[in-house]
N, C-alpha and C positions, 0 to 999 in steps of 0.2 A: 613174331614171339613180342615177351616181355621185355618193357626196361629190367626187370627184376630178373627174367631168365637170360639175359642177353651178361649182364654182370655175373651173374652166378655162371655162368659158363666160360667167363674171361680168362685173362688172369696176368697177375702184376708183373709189371715192366719196373725197371730203377728209374725213380722221383727225385731229383734233384736240381734243387733253388725254387725260386719265388714264382716262377713261370709253370711250374708246374702243378699248382697250389689252384684249386677250383675256383671258379667265377661263381659269383652268387648265383647266378641262374645255372648254372650246371649243379651246384649242391640243392641246389631250392629242387629239383626235376628228378637226381636220386636221390631224395629223401623221400622223394613222395612216394618211390616205388617201393621203399623199405618200410617195412607193417615196425610199426611201433620202436624204432629209433629214433632219439632226439637229439636235437645239437645241445652241448656247451654252451656257454656264458661263452661270448663271444663268439662263435660258434667255427674254432676253430677245430674243433674235438667234435665227435658223435660217441654214443652209448646206447646201451638196452640192456634191459632187465629179461633175460631169461628162467623162470622157473621148473622145476621139477617134483614129482613127488615125493623123493629124499634123495642120500648124500650119494648112493652110487648113480642114480642117473646123472645128478648133476656133474658129478669127475666120467662118468661117461664123455657127456657134452662138450667139457675142458679138456681130455683126453684126446676125441676127436678133432677139436677145433686146432688143439697143439699142432698138431699133424699138419693140419690142412695149411697153418700159419709157419710152419717151418716150411713145408712145398712151395709155397706161395712167396716167402720171405717176407715177411708183413707180417709183425707180429703187434697184435693188442695186448692192450693192459687190461689184466681180471681180479677180478676181486669173485672170490670164490667162498661160499654159504652155502649148510649144510643141505640147502632148498633151492637154490638161486643161484646166479654167477652173472654178476655186471660186467658186461663188454663193453670198454671205451675204445676207439680207434680214431687215431690221427697220423698224420705223416710228419714228423719231426724236421726229416730234410729239405720241405719244402715249405715251415711256417705254418700249419693248418693241417687243410682235407685235402688228400688227392684222387684219383679215378682209384687208385689201390683200397682208400679207405671204404671206398661205395662196391668195387668188389668183395672185399673179403667181408663188410656187414652182409652183404647177400648171398654169399657161400652161408657163412653164420648161418643166418635165417635157414635157409632150405639146410644145414641140417639139423635144427631144432624141428622144424614140419619135420625131414622125416623119420626124425625119432620119435614122435608124438604120432603116428600113424598107427 
């Protein structure tokens, strides 16, 4: 099973405190498994733009992602536009990226791939 599959099948856990912040090595390993995700300046957040044909498909993705975020209790910042959505993940309670960010990014990536089959 690939790291992407492992992450997408995992579930978020409560993570508070700097001890839950990803090491640079783990962050880089996770980012390498995720297609199209980029680190923000400073490496404490990650983002990806998802492109769609129209507003309806964009909103369907946003609503499905909102359901996943609610279920995982880990919520991204979203920039929603007519034919694209930019998803930003970070874990404020750890002051950077946590395993939860990698898990939810993988779930978002899988959702997008499933919607475009």
